[in-house]
C-alpha positions, -999 to +999 in steps of 0.1 A: +367+057+341+355+079+313+335+054+292+308+068+270+271+064+274+260+039+247+227+047+230+211+018+212+189+032+184+191+064+162+154+072+160+141+105+173+146+094+210+181+082+205+193+112+185+177+136+210+194+119+239+227+121+220+222+158+213+214+166+249+244+146+263+267+162+238+254+196+248+262+187+285+297+175+275+290+139+283+306+114+260+282+091+241+280+068+211+249+058+191+247+022+177+221+017+150+212-017+133+198+000+102+218+016+074+201+049+081+192+071+110+156+080+119+141+047+131+104+048+125+107+083+110+108+077+073+103+104+046+103+090+011+111+107-022+114+096-058+150+098-070+137+103-105+114+131-094+130+150-065+109+180-074+078+162-060+092+165-024+094+141+006+064+122+020+061+107+055+056+070+058+061+070+095+049+097+120+035+127+103+018+152+127+023+169+160-001+190+181+017+221+195-012+231+217-007+199+238+029+188+229+053+214+244+086+196+239+084+190+202+069+225+196+099+240+215+125+219+197+110+226+163+112+263+171+148+260+185+160+242+153+142+268+131+122+242+112+094+253+090+059+240+097+024+242+083-011+231+093-027+200+080-051+210+052-087+205+064-109+228+043-138+212+024-160+182+029-150+147+039-160+115+022-175+085+040-174+052+021-198+027+037-205+003+009-184-013-019-212-009-045-224+026-036-206+059-042-192+076-011-212+102+008-200+138+011-203+153+046-193+185+064-168+180+092-173+204+121-140+221+127-123+220+161-108+255+157-084+250+187-069+217+175-041+222+151-025+193+133+009+205+123+033+191+098+070+197+090+080+211+057+101+184+040+086+157+063+096+146+098+129+135+083+139+172+084+137+171+122+160+140+122+185+155+098+188+188+117+190+170+151+218+148+137+238+180+129+239+188+166+261+158+174+295+148+160+289+125+130+316+100+141+297+090+172+269+073+152+277+038+139+252+024+114+247-013+106+259-020+141+234-044+157+236-047+195+234-084+205+245-085+241+249-062+271+272-076+299+277-063+335+306-077+354+310-080+392+330-047+393+300-029+377+316-024+343+294-026+313+303-040+279+280-038+248+286-063+221+274-056+186+274-074+152+287-054+122+275-057+086+303-081+078+293-104+106+322-095+128+316-086+165+328-055+182+328-046+219+321-012+234+328-003+270+299+018+285+292+040+315+255+033+310+232+021+282+202+040+269+179+016+251+162+039+226+143+013+206+110-005+210+110-025+242+099-057+225+129-056+203+151-054+234+133-085+249+136-104+216+170-095+203+194-084+230+209-108+255+217-095+290+243-110+314+232-113+341+196-118+329+171-090+333+146-096+362+115-116+352+092-086+361+111-063+338+110-088+309+072-093+314+067-055+314+086-048+282+071-078+263+037-063+271+044-030+255+031-031+218+054-015+193+037+016+180+029+014+142+044-021+140+013-037+126+005-009+102+012-001+066+011+033+050+008+045+014+012+079-003-001+086-038+014+118-054-002+139-081+008+170-100-017+191-079-043+185-051-072+183-076-097+172-050-096+207-034-110+222-066-143+204-061-145+213-024-131+181-008-106+181+021-090+148+011-101+133+044-119+099+040-133+073+063-139+040+047-156+008+059-146-011+028-109-003+021-083-012+014-076+022+030-097+029+061-084+065+067-072+089+040-057+124+045-045+152+023-007+147+024+002+175+000+032+197+007+026+234+015+033+242-021+036+222-053+022+187-059-008+170-044-007+139-023-031+115-005-019+095+024-037+064+038-038+039+066-047+003+058-076-016+073-065-050+062-044-070+087-006-078+082-012-114+072-037-104+044-012-078+031+016-102+030-005-128+011-017-103-014+017-088-022+026-051-029+016-049-065-019-061-060-023-039-029-012-008-048-036-015-076-064-018-051-053+015-035-054+034-068-088+018-077-102+030-043-088+065-049-104+066-084-138+055-069-135+082-042-120+112-061-127+104-098-107+095-129-080+121-122-068+099-093-055+075-120-027+100-129-003+090-101+031+106-105+047+085-077+035+061-051+052+052-018+044+022+003+058+010+036+046-021+055+060-017+090+049-052+099+075-067+076+103-045+090+124-067+113+140-036+129+105-025+141+082-055+145+082-088+164+056-115+161+035-103+190+030-070+171+012-087+143-020-091+164-043-060+168-029-032+189-040-035+225-025-031+260-024+007+257-023+008+295+011-009+295+029+021+280+053+039+304+087+035+319+098-001+326+107-010+362+145-014+361+156-027+395+184-048+410+219-050+395+207-032+363+193-002+380+211+030+368+230+008+343+203+005+316+177+032+309+148+028+286+138+055+261+115+057+231+078+066+226+065+034+242+082+042+275+063+075+279+030+073+297+013+104+284+024+107+248+032+071+238+030+067+201+037+103+194+069+122+185+064+141+218+066+108+237+099+100+220+113+134+230+101+134+266+115+099+272+149+110+258+149+140+281+140+118+311+168+093+302+194+121+299+182+136+333+190+102+348+225+101+332+232+136+345+221+126+380+245+096+378+273+119+367+267+143+395+268+115+420+301+102+405+316+137+409+305+141+445 
């Protein structure tokens, strides 16, 4: 029986798994609930101002001195990179009623924060070109995975029109946050209780977070000796970084300090006004001249977040490969950044988990042949 490997999720992990399987001549199919590929990789642009470029609202950096797989892949795919801008002083905002303090940040010369030209989406797009486009099915939400007594797997998905479609599978790579698997996919027979307990404990990386990017015609803060890096105790943004492309416009990127419930109650318009007010307080009146502003609240994204993710991120120790045993062993394989012990939450973790999943599939194939 030559059924394909079904990959659930077209984020970095799912696409890398598909690319590696394709390279090995192993049939696969990628089923994605969203109407786009990339998962939590999201690089936004303004359709009215494409000249401003793309800005990351998901993962943004990698660290090549520690993260060998992404460094190697970026090189193989001939993607252009540049180092995070860090020259100049940082601002520390301790009090609402007092101006921020300027401080020198001691540089860690060996630590390079690297960004991709065109955003992390450029990695997703080039990776997608390494697999046949027809194997990726968007707006195809996996609802059920069934294993019969003969050991045959059927994956059932709901399409955008509400109709159901069944896919026979040799094995299933679950390349999506483990909590989404626990909440949204039915298994027959049921997954073992210890496996369910394990995947429910793994917090979804970035799920409780919101990110914003304010774009300007130039990085004007650099002209007065500022790096763009801010630490704030008063918010709404608690960390701010220079998000400018290598050339062209300027941009400031921030992580929110306020919890998801507070953001939801306040609403996007009020939040963005507070953001601009904070940037003006920090960087002066030029910060009013925003050319574009991008906002993504991952906590309200149902393809990322479940209810447990709305509480503060903890259980870091629970990251790593889930224990798949019993009838589902070698039938379902988990991938995704939360299933990597060493680099969970990083692009490197997504890639390493994909490579591990594919290694397991290749091992299965070799056993079938022998």
